[in-house]
N, C-alpha and C positions, 0 to 999 in steps of 0.2 A: 316252501314246504312248511307244513304244520305238524307239530307233535301233539297228539291228544294223549295226555298223561292222566292215568287214573291211579291215585294213591289209595291203597287199601290197607286197613289193619284188620287182620283175621285172628279170631280167638284160637289159642293153641290147641284147644280140644278138637277142632275140626281142620286144623292147618293142613295136614298131609292129604286128606281127602279133597279139600278145597284146591290145593295146588295141582293135584292130578286132574280134577274137573276143569280147572282153568286151561291146562295144557291140552287136554283131550277133547273138550266140549266147547267151553265158552269162547276161547280165543279163536279156534277154527270157525265157529259160527260168526264171529265178528269179521274175520278175514273173508269168509264166503260172501259177505255183502258186496265185495268188490270195491269198497271205498278206500281201503288202505293198502299201502305198498309193502309194509313190513311191520313187525311187532317185536317186542322183547319184554321179558319179565325181569325186573331188577329188584333184588332184596335190599331193603334199606338197612344199612349197617349202623343201627343205633338201638340202644335199649328202649324198649317200649313196654309200659305196664299193660298187662292183660292181653297181649297178642304179639304177632309178628307182622311187620309192615313191608309192603311191596309197592313199587311203582311199575305199573303196566303201561308200556308206551306203544302207541300206534302211529306210524308215519303216514300222513295224508298229503296229497299233492297241493291242496289249496283249501281256503275257508269255505268256498262254495260246496265242495265235495263233503267236507265235514258237516256243514249245515244240513245237507241232504241225508247223511248218515243219522244225524241227531233227530231229524224229522221222521224218517221212514223206518229206521231199524232200532235205534237206541232204546226207545220206551219198552219194547218187548224184551230185549236182551237184558236190560237193567232190572226189569220186573222179575225175570226168571232168577237172576242172581240174588235179589233181595228175598224172594220167596224161599229159595233153597237155604240161605244162610241167615235168615232173619234173627236178629239179636246176637249174632256171632261175628258180624262184619260192619265196619264203618268205611265209607269211601267218599272221596271228593275228587273233582276233576279240574284239571288245569290245561289251558291251551298255551303252547309255546311256538314261537315262530323261529325257524332255523334261519339265522343270519349269516352263518359261515360254517362250512363243512369241508374237510379235506379227505 
């Protein structure tokens, strides 16, 4: 299993609207691609200058499926996010391999 982790810092001026949009629009759009098994939004519990940080995590069955998502769906979904929150958001992505889970 692969965890596709997107760490996001969002400006406080748009935080509430962004969080609602993520829950009601963006994450459902990502899940509707059929590439992920589950998702979660985790608020990062650390002080951050200029914003609030989150880790958005998507569970993917394997790297092949993730690569398909990145090729077919990610560019448009990421562009929509950037266009909507340009200048108010910073994001980076990390891939994690699940080596043990109970």
